N, C-alpha and C positions, 0 to 999 in steps of 0.2 A: 578498527571492528569494522568487519562487512558480514550482511546477510541479502539474501537475494527471497525474490515472490516472483513465481511465474503467475501470469493472464494467460489461462489457456482454457480452453472449454466454457467459456465462461463462468470461470471461477477463481477465485486467487490464491491459493499455494505455495505455503502453508495457508490456512484459515486460520491461526492463530501462530503469531512468532511469538518466539520468548528470547529477548535480547537483554542488553545489557546497556544502563547511560551511557551516549557515548559511540555509540553501532547507528554506522548509516546503513542505511537498507536501500536496494535497488528492485524496483518493478521494471519488470519485462514483459510486453505485449506479445504473447506468442502466439494471439487469436490475428486471422484477418480483420475481423472486425474493431472500432477505435473503442478503446474504455479510457477511464479517468481514475485516480487514487485522490478519496478527497475523503476531508477530515467526516465525518455522520454529523457532528454536532459545528453551531456557527463558530467561526472562534479559532477552530482546529489547526495545527500547522500543517495538512496535507490538502493541497492545492495543486495538483496535477493540470497540466492541460490535456488534450483528448490526443489518448495515443496512440500512434498507427502502426501497425505489423512493426515489429521489431525493435520499437522505439521503446527508453525505457528513463524512469524517472525515478531521483534520487533524494532522500530525507537522512538526517539525524539525528537521532533523537539521544536531547540533552537529559531532561528531564523525566524520570520514571513515573507511572503511572498507565493509563489503560486505554487507546488508544482507536476507536472505532473506526473503519471506514469503511468507502462504497466506492461503487462506479455511476456516478450521474449520470449516464446515460443509458446504462442497467442496474436498477438501484437492487434487482433479489440479488446482485452480486455485492454481499458485506464482507467482511473479515475485520479480525484487532490484529495491533501487535501492543506487548504486553510487556512493558520495560522497569527494569527493578534496578539496583544501585551495583 
């Protein structure tokens, strides 16, 4: 199972993504500026490098929970992945 998040116009779309455990989410940077996908809390699972235009980052969510994340380059860019069983 897979799902996608677009990074464009300095936003993550959708801002709240609801998925089931075991789903792989792929983020695609559609902006010309670089962005990261980084967990908002220390020790979180998301740690992308700076993504250039058209670059992607994927992560498989195995545990239920709410995962807040942001772009460390542009910290006003925030979003959440909600994982259920």
